[in-house]
C-alpha positions in Angstrom: 92.2 18.9 155.2 91.2 20.0 151.4 88.8 18.1 149.7 90.7 18.5 146.6 93.9 18.7 145.5 94.7 19.7 141.6 97.8 19.6 140.2 98.7 20.6 137.1 98.6 23.6 135.1 98.5 27.1 136.0 98.5 29.6 133.1 98.1 33.5 132.5 96.7 34.5 129.2 94.1 36.3 127.2 91.4 35.1 125.0 90.5 36.7 121.8 86.6 36.1 120.8 86.2 36.8 117.0 82.8 38.0 115.6 82.5 35.0 112.8 84.7 31.5 112.7 88.4 31.8 112.6 89.6 32.8 109.4 91.2 30.6 106.6 95.2 30.9 105.8 96.0 34.8 104.9 92.0 35.9 106.1 90.7 38.2 108.2 88.5 37.9 111.2 86.7 40.6 113.6 87.9 40.7 116.7 84.7 41.1 119.2 86.7 41.8 122.8 89.9 40.7 124.1 89.8 39.5 127.9 92.4 38.2 130.7 92.2 34.5 131.5 93.4 32.5 134.3 93.8 29.0 132.6 95.5 25.9 132.4 93.5 22.3 133.0 94.5 22.6 136.7 93.2 26.5 137.6 89.6 25.4 135.4 88.9 22.5 137.2 90.2 23.9 140.8 87.9 27.4 139.9 85.3 25.2 138.9 85.5 23.0 141.8 85.9 26.0 144.5 82.7 28.0 143.0 80.6 24.9 143.6 81.9 25.0 147.3 84.7 22.1 147.2 87.8 23.1 149.6 91.0 22.8 147.2 94.6 22.8 147.5 96.6 23.9 144.0 100.4 22.9 143.2 101.8 23.0 139.4 104.2 24.9 137.4 106.4 27.6 138.6 104.0 31.3 138.6 105.6 33.7 136.1 107.5 36.5 138.4 105.6 39.2 136.2 102.5 41.4 137.3 100.1 39.6 135.2 101.5 36.0 136.9 100.9 37.6 140.1 97.5 38.7 139.2 96.7 35.1 138.1 97.7 33.8 142.0 96.0 37.1 143.6 92.7 35.7 141.9 93.3 32.2 142.4 94.1 33.1 146.1 90.7 35.4 146.3 88.7 32.7 145.3 89.4 30.7 148.5 92.2 28.0 146.8 94.8 27.1 149.0 98.1 28.1 146.8 100.6 27.9 149.5 102.5 25.3 147.1 102.7 27.4 143.7 106.2 28.8 143.7 107.3 32.4 143.0 110.3 32.0 140.6 112.5 35.1 140.0 113.3 36.3 136.8 110.5 33.6 135.3 108.0 34.4 132.3 105.5 31.8 133.7 103.7 29.7 131.5 101.3 32.2 128.9 99.1 31.4 126.4 96.9 33.3 124.1 92.9 31.4 123.4 91.4 32.7 119.9 87.9 31.6 120.4 85.0 31.9 117.2 82.4 29.9 119.6 82.9 26.6 117.2 86.1 26.1 118.0 89.5 27.6 120.3 92.9 27.3 118.8 95.6 27.7 121.9 99.4 29.4 120.7 101.1 28.9 124.0 104.6 27.8 125.9 103.6 24.2 127.1 106.1 22.8 124.6 109.1 24.8 126.7 106.8 24.0 130.3 107.5 20.2 129.5 109.6 19.4 127.2 112.7 21.4 128.2 113.9 21.7 132.1 111.4 20.9 134.4 109.6 24.7 135.8 108.1 23.1 138.9 108.6 21.8 142.5 107.8 18.4 143.5 104.7 17.9 145.1 103.7 17.8 148.7 103.1 14.3 149.2 101.4 15.8 152.6 99.1 17.6 151.1 98.2 14.6 148.5 97.4 12.6 151.5 95.6 15.4 153.3 93.0 15.7 150.2 89.8 13.6 149.7 90.1 13.2 146.0 93.3 14.2 144.0 93.2 15.3 140.6 95.9 15.8 138.2 96.9 17.0 134.9 98.7 14.3 132.6 101.3 16.0 131.1 103.4 16.3 133.4 105.8 13.0 133.0 107.2 11.1 135.8 106.1 14.0 137.5 102.1 13.3 137.1 102.7 9.8 137.9 104.1 10.6 141.5 100.9 12.2 142.4 98.5 9.2 140.7 100.9 6.5 142.4 100.7 8.7 145.7 97.5 9.1 145.3 96.4 5.3 145.3 99.2 4.3 148.1 97.3 6.7 150.4 93.9 5.5 149.1 92.5 8.5 147.4 90.6 8.5 144.7 92.3 9.5 141.4 90.6 11.9 138.4 92.2 12.6 135.7 92.1 13.6 131.7 93.4 12.7 128.2 95.4 10.2 129.5 96.3 6.8 126.5 94.4 3.8 127.2 97.3 1.9 127.8 98.9 4.4 130.3 99.8 3.9 133.8 98.2 6.9 134.7 94.8 5.5 133.2 95.5 2.2 135.5 95.4 3.9 138.0 92.4 6.4 137.9 89.4 5.9 139.1 87.8 8.7 136.9 89.5 9.7 133.0 87.8 11.9 131.3 89.1 11.7 127.1 88.3 15.5 124.6 88.0 14.9 121.0 91.3 17.0 120.9 92.8 14.4 122.7 91.7 11.6 120.7 92.1 13.7 117.3 95.8 13.8 118.6 96.9 10.4 119.6 93.6 8.4 118.2 92.8 10.2 114.4 91.3 6.6 113.1 88.2 7.0 116.1 87.4 10.4 115.0 87.2 9.4 111.2 85.3 6.1 112.1 82.6 5.6 114.4 83.3 1.9 115.0 86.6 2.8 115.5 85.7 4.9 118.4 83.8 2.5 119.7 86.6 -0.1 119.5 88.5 2.4 121.1 85.9 3.0 124.2 86.3 -1.0 124.8 89.8 -0.3 124.8 90.0 1.9 127.7 87.2 0.1 129.2 88.9 -2.9 129.4 92.2 -1.3 130.5 90.8 1.2 133.2 89.2 0.1 136.2 87.5 3.4 136.9 85.0 5.7 135.1 85.5 6.5 131.5 84.0 9.9 129.8 84.7 9.8 126.0 83.3 13.9 125.0 82.8 15.5 121.5 81.8 18.5 121.4 77.5 19.0 120.6 77.5 15.1 120.3 76.6 12.9 123.1 78.7 11.7 125.5 79.9 8.4 126.5 80.4 7.0 129.7 81.4 3.6 131.5 82.7 1.4 133.9 86.1 -0.3 133.8 85.3 -4.2 132.5 87.6 -4.7 135.9 85.8 -2.0 137.9 83.7 -1.5 140.8 79.9 -2.9 140.7 77.1 -1.6 142.9 74.7 1.3 143.9 75.2 4.1 142.0 77.6 2.7 139.9 77.3 2.0 135.8 77.5 -2.0 134.5 81.0 -2.4 134.4 82.0 -2.9 130.3 78.6 -1.3 129.0 78.9 2.0 127.7 76.5 4.6 128.4 75.3 7.9 126.4 74.3 11.4 128.1 73.3 14.0 125.6 74.5 17.2 126.3 72.7 20.8 127.1 72.1 22.5 124.0 73.5 26.4 124.8 73.7 29.4 123.0 77.4 29.2 123.0 80.0 32.2 123.9 83.6 30.7 124.3 84.1 26.6 124.8 87.8 27.3 126.2 87.7 25.9 129.7 84.7 23.3 128.9 87.1 19.9 129.4 88.3 21.1 132.5 85.1 22.6 133.9 83.3 19.0 132.6 86.3 17.5 135.1 85.8 19.6 138.2 81.8 18.2 137.6 82.6 14.7 137.7 85.1 15.5 140.4 82.0 16.8 143.0 80.0 14.3 141.9 82.4 11.8 143.2 82.4 14.1 146.5 78.9 13.9 147.0 78.7 10.5 146.0 76.4 10.3 143.5 75.8 7.7 141.1 77.8 7.8 137.9 74.4 8.8 135.8 74.2 11.9 138.1 77.7 12.7 137.9 77.9 13.3 134.4 74.2 15.0 134.2 75.6 17.6 136.0 79.4 17.5 135.1 77.4 18.2 131.4 75.0 20.6 133.1 78.4 22.6 134.2 80.5 22.6 130.9 77.0 23.8 129.3 77.1 27.0 131.2 80.6 27.9 131.5 80.2 28.0 127.2 78.1 30.7 127.8 80.3 33.0 129.3 83.6 34.0 128.5 86.7 33.5 130.4 84.4 30.1 131.0 86.0 29.0 134.5 87.0 32.4 135.6 83.1 32.7 135.8 82.0 29.9 137.3 78.8 28.7 137.9 77.7 28.0 141.6 74.9 25.0 142.2 72.2 26.9 142.3 72.5 27.9 138.2 73.4 24.1 137.7 70.0 23.1 139.4 68.3 25.7 137.6 69.1 24.2 133.8 69.0 20.7 134.6 64.8 21.6 136.1 64.4 23.9 133.0 65.6 20.8 130.8 63.4 18.2 133.1 66.7 16.4 133.8 66.8 14.4 136.9 68.1 16.2 139.7 70.8 14.7 142.0 70.3 13.6 145.5 70.4 17.1 147.5 70.9 19.6 145.1 
């Protein structure tokens, strides 16, 4: 039985790291290095969890019938991830992306619209694998397939973790953890990026609609988290309906790609360990910080020891048993 079942994006690509900031239109930037990458939301979370010692099974979009995409499949397998549900589709080019990173921002070029908004390019998720896992993790962008995973998890009594689900969505209402990125907020709720009061009202809306742990990330700014007003209370849980903050851990950023995926992985790991909300969020922030110190981050995630060391160095309270 795997600890975690992940469904979502499994991508192949490269990261182009720039020496300075991303240039303006018609400008120029010096390339520092180009790195092969194995990416996608589900991939990033799965790699982080596997490195932390969790057993993981992954399903998602088809794997391209190309040497590069097959290397991604081999890489996941080499990290101990159960990839038996991933299908190599004959003649399929795969889901590919190019990420340009300048240590302050990342810009993604890919094939995700073709993947998500044309004909389905994935198999039906395995109900048996979902039911067998302790926790289910699902990417939000696969429409009815995402909801199939979420509904199956809830029917089986399995905790559900997701990211970037709208406050008024069924997915957010089903989730035990929903992490909302600054990128998603800028796309779906731009007014909440520009106005602090609007952001507060949006967070309150999430807490009013979502029963689980809601996390708002915002780069180097403090992370907001809280339990839904109708969610569970008790030992380790935040008081429902109350906003809390966690400052990120300052590090020398090499590449920020994958920080959100790693944060979700850290939150799931805290759920597996039965930690309090505060310990779980603090641990996840430390994982995300360490991801940003290397490139490609989720390809080289930290084990437990570096996370423990970072928390200790910064004088942070360690979760039980870490």
